[in-house]
Structures are given as C-alpha cells and as structure tokens.
C-alpha positions in Angstrom: 4.0 45.2 -14.3 6.7 47.6 -13.3 10.2 46.6 -12.2 9.4 48.3 -9.0 6.6 46.0 -8.2 8.6 43.0 -9.2 11.5 43.9 -6.9 9.5 45.1 -4.0 9.1 42.4 -1.2 5.3 42.4 -0.7 3.3 39.7 1.0 0.6 39.3 -1.6 -2.9 38.4 -0.7 -5.8 37.6 -2.9 -7.2 41.1 -2.2 -4.0 43.1 -2.8 -3.4 41.2 -6.1 -6.9 41.8 -7.3 -6.5 45.6 -6.5 -3.1 45.7 -8.3 -4.5 44.0 -11.4 -7.8 45.9 -11.3 -9.9 42.8 -11.3 -12.1 41.0 -8.8 -10.8 38.6 -6.2 -13.1 36.0 -7.7 -11.3 36.4 -11.1 -7.9 35.8 -9.4 -9.2 32.8 -7.5 -10.7 31.3 -10.6 -7.6 31.7 -12.6 -5.8 29.4 -10.2 -8.5 27.1 -9.0 -11.4 27.1 -11.5 -10.0 27.7 -15.0 -13.2 26.7 -16.6 -14.8 29.9 -15.3 -12.6 32.2 -17.3 -11.8 32.5 -21.0 -8.4 31.1 -22.0 -7.0 34.6 -22.9 -8.2 36.2 -19.7 -6.8 33.4 -17.5 -3.4 33.5 -19.3 -3.2 37.3 -18.8 -4.0 37.0 -15.1 -1.5 34.2 -14.6 1.2 36.1 -16.5 0.7 39.3 -14.5 0.6 37.4 -11.3 3.9 35.8 -12.1 5.4 39.2 -12.9 4.7 40.6 -9.5 5.7 37.3 -7.7 2.3 36.0 -6.7 2.0 32.2 -7.4 -1.5 31.4 -6.1 -3.5 31.3 -2.9 -1.7 30.0 0.2 -2.9 26.5 0.9 -2.7 26.8 4.6 -4.6 30.1 4.6 -7.2 28.7 2.3 -7.6 25.6 4.5 -8.1 27.8 7.6 -10.6 30.0 5.7 -12.7 27.3 4.1 -12.2 24.7 6.8 -10.8 22.3 4.2 -7.5 21.9 2.2 -8.6 19.5 -0.6 -5.8 17.2 0.5 -6.1 13.5 1.3 -3.4 12.0 3.4 -2.2 8.5 3.2 -0.4 7.3 6.3 2.1 4.5 5.6 3.9 2.3 8.1 7.2 1.9 6.2 9.7 4.3 4.7 8.4 6.0 1.6 10.9 4.3 -0.7 9.4 1.0 0.1 6.0 2.0 -1.5 7.6 3.0 -4.8 9.4 -0.4 -5.1 7.0 -2.9 -3.7 4.6 -3.9 -6.5 1.5 -4.5 -4.2 2.0 -1.1 -2.5 2.5 0.4 -5.9 -0.7 -0.9 -7.2 -2.6 0.3 -4.1 -1.1 3.9 -4.4 -1.9 3.9 -8.1 -5.6 3.2 -7.4 -5.6 6.1 -4.9 -3.9 8.5 -7.2 -6.1 7.9 -10.2 -9.3 8.2 -8.1 -8.1 11.3 -6.3 -7.4 13.0 -9.7 -11.0 12.3 -10.8 -12.2 14.1 -7.7 -9.8 17.0 -8.1 -8.0 16.5 -4.8 -4.4 16.4 -3.8 -2.4 13.6 -2.2 0.0 13.8 0.7 2.0 10.7 1.6 3.1 10.4 5.3 5.6 7.8 6.5 5.3 6.4 9.9 8.9 5.3 9.8 11.0 7.3 12.4 8.0 9.6 13.0 8.8 9.7 16.7 11.9 11.7 15.9 10.0 14.5 14.2 6.8 16.4 14.8 6.3 18.9 12.0 2.5 19.0 12.3 2.0 18.2 8.7 -0.7 15.7 9.6 -2.9 18.7 10.4 -3.1 19.6 6.6 -5.3 16.7 5.1 -9.1 16.7 5.4 -9.1 12.9 5.8 -6.8 9.9 5.9 -6.3 6.5 4.4 -4.1 4.5 6.9 -2.4 1.6 5.1 -1.1 -1.3 7.1 -0.6 -2.0 10.8 0.4 1.1 12.7 1.7 -0.6 15.8 3.6 1.9 18.1 3.4 4.6 15.5 3.3 8.1 17.1 2.1 9.7 13.9 -0.9 7.4 13.7 -1.8 8.5 17.2 -1.7 12.2 16.2 -3.8 11.4 13.1 -6.4 9.8 15.3 -6.3 12.8 17.7 -7.1 15.2 14.8 -10.6 13.8 14.7 -10.7 13.7 10.9 -12.3 10.9 8.8 -10.2 7.8 8.5 -10.4 4.6 6.5 -8.0 1.8 7.4 -6.7 -0.7 4.7 -5.2 -4.1 5.5 -5.8 -3.8 9.2 -9.0 -3.1 11.2 -9.5 -0.6 14.0 -13.0 -0.9 15.5 -13.8 2.8 15.5 -13.0 3.4 11.8 -14.1 2.4 8.4 -11.9 -0.3 6.9 -11.1 -2.3 3.7 -9.7 -5.7 4.1 -9.7 -9.2 2.5 -10.2 -12.5 4.3 -6.5 -13.4 4.4 -7.0 -16.7 6.2 -9.7 -17.9 3.8 -7.7 -16.9 0.7 -4.5 -18.5 2.0 -6.5 -21.7 2.9 -7.9 -21.9 -0.6 -4.6 -21.6 -2.5 -2.8 -24.0 0.0 -5.6 -26.6 -0.2 -5.6 -26.3 -4.0 -1.9 -27.2 -4.3 -1.7 -29.7 -1.4 -4.4 -31.8 -3.0 -2.7 -31.8 -6.3 0.4 -33.8 -5.4 1.0 -37.4 -4.4 2.8 -37.6 -1.0 3.0 -33.9 -0.5 5.5 -32.2 1.8 5.4 -28.5 2.3 7.4 -25.5 3.5 6.2 -21.9 4.0 8.1 -18.7 3.1 6.4 -16.2 5.3 6.6 -12.4 5.3 7.1 -10.4 8.5 6.1 -13.3 10.7 8.2 -12.2 13.7 10.1 -9.0 14.8 13.5 -9.7 13.2 15.5 -8.3 10.4 17.1 -11.6 9.5 15.9 -14.2 7.1 15.5 -17.2 9.4 13.3 -20.2 10.4 10.9 -19.5 13.3 10.8 -21.3 16.6 7.7 -23.0 18.1 7.3 -20.3 20.7 7.3 -17.6 17.9 4.8 -19.7 15.9 2.3 -19.7 18.7 2.7 -16.1 19.6 -0.8 -15.1 18.4 -1.2 -11.9 16.3 -3.8 -10.3 14.2 -1.4 -9.3 11.4 -2.0 -10.0 7.8 0.9 -12.5 7.7 -0.3 -14.3 10.7 -3.8 -14.8 9.2 -2.2 -16.1 6.0 -0.1 -18.5 8.1 -3.1 -19.7 9.8 -4.8 -20.4 6.5 -1.8 -22.4 5.2 -1.7 -24.4 8.5 -5.4 -25.1 8.4 -5.2 -26.5 4.9 -2.2 -28.7 5.9 -3.9 -30.0 9.0 -7.1 -30.9 7.0 -5.0 -32.8 4.5 -3.1 -34.6 7.3 0.2 -32.8 6.4 2.6 -31.7 9.1 4.3 -28.4 8.7 6.6 -27.9 11.7 8.1 -24.5 12.7 11.4 -25.7 11.2 9.7 -25.7 7.8 8.5 -22.1 8.1 10.8 -19.2 7.1 10.5 -15.6 8.1 11.4 -13.0 5.4 11.5 -9.6 7.0 10.8 -7.4 3.9 9.1 -8.1 0.6 12.3 -7.8 -1.6 13.6 -10.2 -4.2 17.1 -10.3 -2.6 15.8 -11.4 0.9 13.3 -13.8 -0.7 16.1 -15.4 -2.8 18.1 -16.0 0.3 15.2 -17.8 1.9 14.6 -19.7 -1.3 18.1 -21.0 -1.4 17.9 -22.2 2.2 14.5 -24.0 1.7 15.6 -25.7 -1.5 18.9 -26.9 0.0 17.4 -28.9 2.9 17.2 -32.6 2.8 14.6 -33.9 2.2 13.5 -31.1 0.0 9.8 -30.1 0.1 7.8 -30.6 -3.0 5.5 -27.7 -2.3 6.4 -24.2 -1.2 3.7 -21.8 0.0 4.8 -18.2 -0.4 3.1 -15.2 1.3 3.8 -12.9 -1.7 4.4 -13.1 -5.4 7.8 -11.5 -5.0 8.8 -14.3 -2.7 7.4 -16.9 -5.1 9.2 -15.4 -8.0 12.5 -15.7 -6.1 11.7 -19.4 -5.5 11.1 -19.9 -9.3 14.5 -18.2 -10.0 16.4 -20.3 -7.5 14.7 -23.5 -8.7 15.7 -22.7 -12.3 19.3 -22.1 -11.2 19.3 -25.5 -9.4 17.6 -27.3 -12.4 14.5 -28.1 -10.3 11.6 -28.8 -12.6 8.4 -26.9 -11.9 5.7 -28.1 -11.4 7.0 -31.7 -11.9 9.4 -31.7 -9.0 8.2 -28.6 -7.1 5.0 -26.7 -6.9 5.1 -23.1 -5.9 2.3 -20.7 -5.1 2.2 -17.0 -4.3 -0.1 -14.3 -3.0 -1.2 -11.0 -4.5 -1.4 -11.5 -8.3 1.0 -8.6 -9.2 1.4 -8.1 -13.0 4.7 -10.0 -12.9 2.9 -13.1 -11.8 1.6 -13.7 -15.3 5.1 -13.1 -16.8 7.2 -15.5 -14.8 8.4 -18.8 -16.2 6.4 -20.8 -15.4 3.5 -18.5 -14.8 2.6 -18.2 -11.1 -0.4 -19.7 -9.4 -1.5 -17.2 -6.8 -4.3 -15.3 -5.0 -5.7 -12.1 -6.6 -6.4 -9.5 -3.9 -7.2 -6.5 -6.1 -4.7 -4.0 -4.5 -5.5 -1.2 -6.9 -9.2 -1.6 -6.3 -8.5 -1.3 -2.5 -7.0 2.2 -3.2 -9.9 3.3 -5.4 -12.5 2.1 -2.9 -10.8 3.8 0.1 -10.8 7.2 -1.7 -14.5 6.8 -2.7 -15.4 6.0 0.9 -13.9 9.3 2.1 -15.3 11.3 -0.7 -18.8 9.9 -0.1 -18.5 10.2 3.7 -18.8 6.5 4.3 -16.7 6.4 7.4 -18.3 3.6 9.3 -18.4 0.8 6.6 -16.4 -2.4 7.1 -15.7 -3.8 3.6 -14.3 -7.2 3.0 -13.3 -7.4 -0.6 -13.4 -10.7 -2.5 -10.3 -12.6 -3.5 -9.8 -15.1 -6.4 -7.5 -18.1 -6.8 -5.6 -17.7 -10.1 -4.5 -21.1 -11.4 -1.4 -21.0 -13.6 1.5 -23.2 -14.4 3.6 -23.2 -11.2 1.2 -25.6 -9.4 
C-alpha cells in the first residue's frame, strides 16, 4: 500500500476495501470472520494489506443492522462489575457462560445494573439475547432490556414471562440445616444470612424485618433453615440471625466475631454462603474453638475453596458453573420458555 493511502482519512467499507485490494468482498469478510475459508497465506496477505490502509474489520454495529444480529450475548448483572470478578460463585457462573459462548463462536457483553439510572448509553441494544443474573429490583437497565423484546433467560430469580434457571433454595437449605441439627445433642443455632434486609451494615435483624416476606434467594434459604429448626423443636429467634450485606470475607468475619462472642454461644452456625462459613472457621480458629467438637459450621454453594478449608466445609453444591453453561445453551437453541430447576447436593465434610 502507498503512503498516500495510509495517510488519507478514508471511511473504509467492505466494498471499498475489496476494490482497493482487487479481491471480492467475500474474501475480505472471510479473512476477518471465517478464516477457515481461506488459505493461510491469502488470509495473512489480506489482513496485512488491510492493516496498512487502516481497515481493521467490519463495523460490528453496521453488521448487526445488516444481518439483524450481532453475535453478541449480553449478561445483565445487578451489582458493580468488580463484584463478579471477586465473588467465587459469580466467578464460576461467568466461567460457565464464557466457555460455552466460545464453543458457539459468540461474543460476551457484561452489563452492570449498578447506577444504570445515571447513564443511558443504549449499549443494551447491541446483544441478540440476554442472560439476566440475580434479582433486578428497581433496575432501569433491566426495564430497557425487557423493552428490547429480545430473548431472555433469567438465573437465580424468576420472571413469569421468561425462561429461567433456578435451584430450590428452600429445600436445599432445609436439607443441610436438618443434617447438622440432628447431629448434635442439645443443639443451639445461629444464622449468618446474606442480604436479608436493605442495609449496608452487618447487624442482627428485628422481628419485623424477619417477617417481611420476600421472594429473594436469601429469604428462601432462611425459610429452609427455620423450617428445619422448627421440625427439630429448636428455636431460632431474630436475635440469632445476622445480616451480612455483601458476600465478602471481611464483612463475614465481622459477623462471625459477633456471633461467636455472645453468651451462651451457639454450637451450630448456618451460613448462607461458603465465604461466610469460611470466615466463621477462621474466627473459630483464632478463638481456639474446636470444630466440629464444640461448633458445627455449614455453608452453601460448594465453591472450590470449600474443600480446602481446615476443617473441610460441609455445604450445598448448587453447580454455579453449570447454570452459566445451561443458560447459554437455552438461548442458542431458542428454548426461551423453559423453567429449569437444577438439582442440588448436600456435601458432607468435616465441619459438621
């Protein structure tokens, strides 16, 4: 290519690039999108010459308008993006999505609902379909995604009009609670909940808050714990239930220190996540509390670290990675009305 072509400001299109390189538009398109259709040497020559004139491939937005699809799958998240790179459950879920998307040669766009009311970039118009992860209460971006009319699969919450993937949180929580409550003589229990109320503080909850019915994942797990306690004639009052606002080790450790410092101290702690349970194990070790002899601890999720704690954590496996894989497959196959309830499994280890 000449220096003149390189320096001239030209808005390149597939047609003008093909004319300049004296090849067909199909050859240019295949060089960027379907490399298996060209010989290696031809593709390398086309890409080199395109780079020399400043053309870096078909415009995604234009291609989307032309073909009626972008090849992009959107994942709408309820929290800031940073949370999903740090939280092990969310990380497993996104890993399942990413691996499956790659197999089907699609691209991934992560959209955060956090502070979405402040901005309206219109980026939600790009994906062909959406996975919506977690409750989207009062999320303007979720409303715009719905208005797009594109296929949607919800995960870890249920909207009547869309396909969904969930687990039976109440049944799973009941199973793990019943398991540990029946193991001890004279059991007394406390609950370390996750996002039980609208508060950014680690705190115990009040009776009014306890009976404020909700369909959230956390509320269903709480109902499962309380159901098991009631059937085993064990009283768990609101004062024995802690709210942890975010699934972080630091906040969980604060709650763990509080619950293990009360008198009388409970001999069973039911935790709504493995991160919270791991913090309890950590604080118990600092306080020289023997597990499981003096204290039984159970978690929920079965993140990889649950099998590496000391002692190893009894928990519920909810197959977060498989949820991500299944959500992508439902959209790829056009299964946009299915309601899938994935199985869970009680994982018995050393902490209970």
